LUMKOL-298368 format. One record per atom (N, C-alpha, C): residue in three letters; x, z, y. Coordinates in steps of 0.05 Angstrom, whole numbers, plus 5000, padded with zeros to 4 digits. Atoms other than C-alpha are relative to their C-alpha. Layout:
BEGIN
ALAXZY;...
# end
This chain:
BEGIN
UNK501150054983;UNK400688906123;UNK500950075031;UNK498849914975;UNK402388876202;UNK497950105011;UNK501949894982;UNK399589276255;UNK501749975022;UNK499450014982;UNK400789186323;UNK498950185026;UNK500849794980;UNK400789676382;UNK501349915029;UNK499250104978;UNK401589436454;UNK500050215017;UNK499549734982;UNK404490016501;UNK501649955026;UNK498950034976;UNK405890046574;UNK500050325012;UNK499449794991;UNK409290656595;UNK500350035031;UNK498650034972;UNK409290876669;UNK500250305011;UNK499349724985;UNK412691566693;UNK500649945024;UNK499950024975;UNK411991596763;UNK502350235011;UNK498149774981;UNK418391896810;UNK502750024976;UNK497149915014;UNK423492056747;UNK500849804977;UNK499550125014;UNK422791556694;UNK500149684999;UNK499650294996;UNK422790756674;UNK496949904995;UNK502150165006;UNK417390226675;UNK500449864975;UNK499250095020;UNK417189896609;UNK498449904980;UNK502350165016;UNK412389426569;UNK500849924975;UNK499050115035;UNK413589276492;UNK497750004983;UNK502350055013;UNK409689116436;UNK502350174973;UNK498949915025;UNK411389526368;UNK497949914982;UNK501950065023;UNK409189226301;UNK501750224980;UNK498949805023;UNK410089646237;UNK498749824976;UNK500550145032;UNK410289396160;UNK500050194982;UNK499249875019;UNK409089726098;UNK501949924979;UNK498150105013;UNK413989706048;UNK499849784976;UNK500350265023;UNK410689185999;UNK500449775011;UNK499150164988;UNK413288696051;UNK503049924994;UNK497450005014;UNK419988806023;UNK500249754975;UNK499950125026;UNK421588305968;UNK504149895002;UNK496350024996;UNK429688415954;UNK500749694980;UNK499450225020;UNK429687805904;UNK499349735025;UNK500850214986;UNK426887335964;UNK499750085028;UNK499849934975;UNK429687566031;UNK498649795020;UNK501050184983;UNK427886916063;UNK497050095009;UNK502349945002;UNK420487066051;UNK499450305015;UNK500149794990;UNK421487806069;UNK500550005034;UNK498949994971;UNK424987626136;UNK497249825024;UNK501650144989;UNK418987076152;UNK497550245008;UNK502349844998;UNK413787606138;UNK500950235018;UNK498949774979;UNK417788146186;UNK499849815027;UNK499450144973;UNK418587576239;UNK502750075011;UNK497649984993;UNK425487666240;UNK502249774987;UNK498250185024;UNK428087016204;UNK502349875018;UNK497850074985;UNK432786816267;UNK501250215011;UNK498349844991;UNK435287456279;UNK503050044989;UNK497849885009;UNK441987766270;UNK500250234983;UNK500349755020;UNK442988296210;UNK502350124998;UNK498049795014;UNK446688886194;UNK498550084978;UNK500849855026;UNK445689076122;UNK501950194990;UNK498049795006;UNK451089546119;UNK501150014975;UNK498450075023;UNK454789236059;UNK503150125000;UNK496949934995;UNK461289476089;UNK499650235020;UNK500349814981;UNK463890016140;UNK500449885022;UNK499450164967;UNK464189476201;UNK497449975006;UNK502850054990;UNK457789466246;UNK500849785013;UNK500750224979;UNK455888866284;UNK501050095028;UNK499149904980;UNK459988886349;UNK498350045025;UNK502249894983;UNK456189236400;UNK497850194998;UNK501549825017;UNK452189656353;UNK501150305003;UNK500049745003;UNK452390406359;UNK498150164990;UNK501849915014;UNK449390836316;UNK500750365004;UNK498649674996;UNK449491646333;UNK497650174984;UNK502249835016;UNK446592226295;UNK501250265016;UNK499449714984;UNK445492896335;UNK498950174991;UNK501849745006;UNK443793586319;UNK500350155016;UNK499649834975;UNK441894036375;UNK497650234988;UNK502049795007;UNK437394506328;UNK501650154983;UNK498449815014;UNK440795096295;UNK499050044969;UNK500750025025;UNK441394996219;UNK502750004979;UNK498449985015;UNK444795066157;UNK501349834985;UNK498750225008;UNK446694446139;UNK502249875016;UNK497650194986;UNK451294156193;UNK500750295028;UNK499549874980;UNK454694536247;UNK498249965031;UNK501150034983;UNK451294646315;UNK500950085024;UNK501550295004;UNK450394306359;UNK502549774998;UNK497350215007;UNK454893656341;UNK498749715001;UNK500250314996;UNK454792886349;UNK501249824981;UNK498550185012;UNK457192396305;UNK499249705004;UNK500250204991;UNK458191716321;UNK500849734983;UNK498550245018;UNK459191056279;UNK500149745015;UNK499750174981;UNK461790516318;UNK501949754993;UNK497250165014;UNK465889866296;UNK500650044972;UNK497649995029;UNK470490046238;UNK500050394997;UNK500249734998;UNK469190826254;UNK497550104988;UNK501749845014;UNK465791216205;UNK498650245012;UNK500249694992;UNK466191906234;UNK497850164988;UNK501849875016;UNK462892226177;UNK497349854988;UNK502550135008;UNK457791666166;UNK500949864981;UNK499150215009;UNK458691266106;UNK497849854990;UNK501250145003;UNK455990726071;UNK499749984970;UNK499149995033;UNK456590955994;UNK496950014984;UNK502649965012;UNK449190985974;UNK498949794995;UNK500450195014;UNK446790515928;UNK496650034991;UNK503349935011;UNK438390425915;UNK499249695005;UNK501850195007;UNK434589885882;UNK498249885019;UNK501950034977;UNK429789845944;UNK501349865025;UNK499550044973;UNK434789685999;UNK500549755008;UNK499650244989;UNK434688936005;UNK502349864973;UNK497850235015;UNK438988335974;UNK502450154987;UNK497049965005;UNK445488715982;UNK499150314984;UNK500949785015;UNK442089365946;UNK502250255012;UNK499149774983;UNK445689835995;UNK498650065022;UNK500849834975;UNK442790346040;UNK501350125018;UNK498549854979;UNK445490656102;UNK499350274999;UNK500949774994;UNK445791386096;UNK500750155026;UNK498949804973;UNK445991796164;UNK500250324988;UNK500049804999;UNK448092426167;UNK497150235011;UNK502649814996;UNK443193056169;UNK500250045031;UNK499650034972;UNK440892996236;UNK497150085013;UNK502450024991;UNK434493076281;UNK499349845028;UNK500150184989;UNK436192566324;UNK501749714984;UNK498550125004;UNK437991906301;UNK499849735019;UNK500350154977;UNK439491356356;UNK502249744993;UNK498350285002;UNK441590616354;UNK500549875022;UNK499250114976;UNK444790346416;UNK500949724998;UNK499450184996;UNK445889666439;UNK501949965027;UNK498949984978;UNK451489506487;UNK499149745014;UNK501350214986;UNK448088866512;UNK497249954991;UNK502749925007;UNK440788906520;UNK498749754977;UNK501250275016;UNK436588496465;UNK497250035003;UNK502450054996;UNK430088256466;UNK498050104976;UNK502149895019;UNK427388496398;UNK501750134976;UNK498249865018;UNK429689006342;UNK498150084980;UNK501549915025;UNK427189176269;UNK502150174985;UNK499049815020;UNK429189676219;UNK498950084980;UNK501649985028;UNK427289876149;UNK500950335001;UNK499749685007;UNK426590696138;UNK499550124982;UNK500449845029;UNK427191126078;UNK500950214999;UNK499249725009;UNK427391786050;UNK498950175021;UNK501549764979;UNK422892166100;UNK498850174981;UNK500649745015;UNK422192846073;UNK498350195013;UNK502049794986;UNK417193116126;UNK501550255007;UNK498849824992;UNK422693566148;UNK500749955031;UNK499749984974;UNK422393786221;UNK497449835020;UNK502450134990;UNK414993476228;UNK500049725008;UNK499750274992;UNK412892796249;UNK501549865013;UNK497750064986;UNK418892376270;UNK498849765025;UNK501150184974;UNK417792096344;UNK501649785005;UNK498350254996;UNK419491356361;UNK500749995031;UNK498350004977;UNK423891356421;UNK501049665007;UNK498750264997;UNK425190626457;UNK501150095031;UNK499550014973;UNK429790636516;UNK500250295013;UNK499749784988;UNK430191396523;UNK496750065002;UNK502449934997;UNK422391376522;UNK498550114980;UNK501749965017;UNK417791696479;UNK497649874993;UNK501850145004;UNK412891236455;UNK497150134992;UNK502449835011;UNK407691756432;UNK499249924975;UNK500650055021;UNK407891446367;UNK501950154975;UNK499149875016;UNK409791796303;UNK500349894971;UNK500050135023;UNK412591486240;UNK498250024978;UNK501449925027;UNK408691856187;UNK496949905009;UNK502550054990;UNK402191686225;UNK499449715009;UNK500950325001;UNK402590936227;UNK498949904978;UNK501150055021;UNK398790566183;UNK501849814985;UNK497750115014;UNK402990266125;UNK502050154989;UNK497649875006;UNK407190836122;UNK499550094966;UNK500149905025;UNK408891036050;UNK501350234988;UNK498949685007;UNK410391756028;UNK501249964973;UNK498350055028;UNK415791595975;UNK503050115005;UNK497549875002;UNK422691775957;UNK501849775008;UNK498950214996;UNK424491045969;UNK499349955033;UNK500750114974;UNK422890566030;UNK497150075015;UNK502449884988;UNK417390836082;UNK498549845013;UNK501350234973;UNK416590336135;UNK501749845016;UNK498050234988;UNK419289746175;UNK498950015028;UNK501249994968;UNK418989796252;UNK501649795014;UNK498750244983;UNK419589186297;UNK499250055028;UNK500449964969;UNK420289306377;UNK500549755012;UNK499850244984;UNK418988726424;UNK500150035030;UNK499850004963;UNK421488716502;UNK497949815007;UNK501950174982;UNK416288466548;UNK501549785013;UNK499150154984;UNK417887896587;UNK502150085024;UNK498349994982;UNK424587936631;UNK500850274994;UNK499649755000;UNK425988656606;UNK501449934971;UNK498049975022;UNK431088916549;UNK499850254986;UNK500249755014;UNK431389396493;UNK503450074999;UNK497249984998;UNK437689796497;UNK500650244984;UNK499849815025;UNK435990376446;UNK497150064991;UNK502449915013;UNK431790596394;UNK500950274988;UNK499149755009;UNK431391276364;UNK497950114982;UNK501749815012;UNK427791726318;UNK500650345002;UNK499549704993;UNK427192476335;UNK497650154984;UNK501849815006;UNK424493056301;UNK498250145017;UNK501449914982;UNK418493386332;UNK499450325008;UNK499949784996;UNK419794086326;UNK502650174999;UNK497549854993;UNK425094596345;UNK500650214976;UNK500549775020;UNK424595036280;UNK503049984994;UNK497350015014;UNK431195236248;UNK499249794976;UNK500450235028;UNK432694716192;UNK498549775003;UNK501750164999;UNK428694226218;UNK501849755005;UNK498350184998;UNK433793686209;UNK500049804971;UNK500150175025;UNK433693086159;UNK502049815005;UNK497850215007;UNK438492586132;UNK498349714991;UNK500750285001;UNK434591896139;UNK501549784989;UNK498950235012;UNK436391236109;UNK498849735017;UNK501450294985;UNK435890566139;UNK501549784990;UNK499150275014;UNK437189866116;UNK498349785017;UNK501450274989;UNK435889126140;UNK499350045029;UNK499650034971;UNK437489236213;UNK500049735009;UNK500250264992;UNK435388636248;UNK499649955038;UNK500850024967;UNK435688426324;UNK501349735013;UNK499450254977;UNK435687876378;UNK500949965022;UNK498949904972;UNK439787836438;UNK497849885015;UNK502150034978;UNK436387786498;UNK500849695014;UNK499750264986;UNK436287056537;UNK502550135024;UNK498349954976;UNK441987046594;UNK498649995021;UNK501350054974;UNK437386786640;UNK497650095000;UNK502949924998;UNK431187106664;UNK499650294989;UNK499949765011;UNK432687776630;UNK502050215014;UNK498749814990;UNK434788366669;UNK499050314986;UNK501149745010;UNK434889106657;UNK497750125010;UNK502249834989;UNK429089596664;UNK500850105024;UNK499849844968;UNK428689806742;UNK499450344991;UNK500549625001;UNK428490616743;UNK497849955020;UNK503049994988;UNK421590816773;UNK500350065027;UNK498949904976;UNK424991096833;UNK500349725019;UNK499150284989;UNK427190376853;UNK497649885000;UNK502550185004;UNK420790036828;UNK497650105025;UNK502449864984;UNK416590546872;UNK500749985036;UNK498650054977;UNK421090436932;UNK498949725010;UNK500650324987;UNK420289656929;UNK496549985007;UNK501950044988;UNK412589796929;UNK498650125022;UNK500449864973;UNK412290256983;UNK501049815027;UNK499050204981;UNK416289707026;UNK498649825002;UNK501950215001;UNK411289187004;UNK496750085014;UNK502549894989;UNK405489677027;UNK500250015028;UNK499650014976;UNK407889757091;UNK500949745018;UNK499850304993;UNK409689017104;UNK497849965008;UNK502950094997;UNK402388897087;UNK498550085029;UNK500949874969;UNK400489447141;UNK500849865023;UNK498750114976;UNK405189157192;UNK499149735003;UNK500650264993;UNK402688457180;UNK496850025014;UNK502749904994;UNK395288717191;UNK500250045033;
# end
């Protein structure tokens, strides 16, 4: 079952203005034997896909796992990056029957921040999330570096299981782009880090015409101020 949430985030003076739609789907949407039907249900039929069936990522995609909380699992602080054919400690060796048609899931290293970046802005992004163990509290969803206020474990359709938990799709507003998507643990307790699994990453490139990067808030409010005084002067 699909649930949709419209979000408009405005942080005056120091953040970005960004409007987007987040859709989320329960694991029952997935049908490993019929990925065409799965893609249609997820609304990603015409997207580009990264199924993690090898050690090479789609050009422009960077996956970063960051540890900034003291823990006994990994050195602290540390950052591991997977870009192109560089594994940097992140492998694609885990096989699971619930991973999709390739039956290969992408295991991230243990971390409290798992981030996906795109060199070129995209208009839509989707990913399957698995193996959430409730370590570190609810996982916050960040888009373009901003906390959406959503927590994965609180979304309708989330299934608490050792397999696939949820699928999330983010769609940018008109004239805007998505440059990053991240999951972050919400506590700072020692050992609140987790090795999440991801599969069936899908994204849609932003159109070349009419799409620009999200403006910084100070630029936005400067423009609004100029417009305000222009109106005053005209009167």
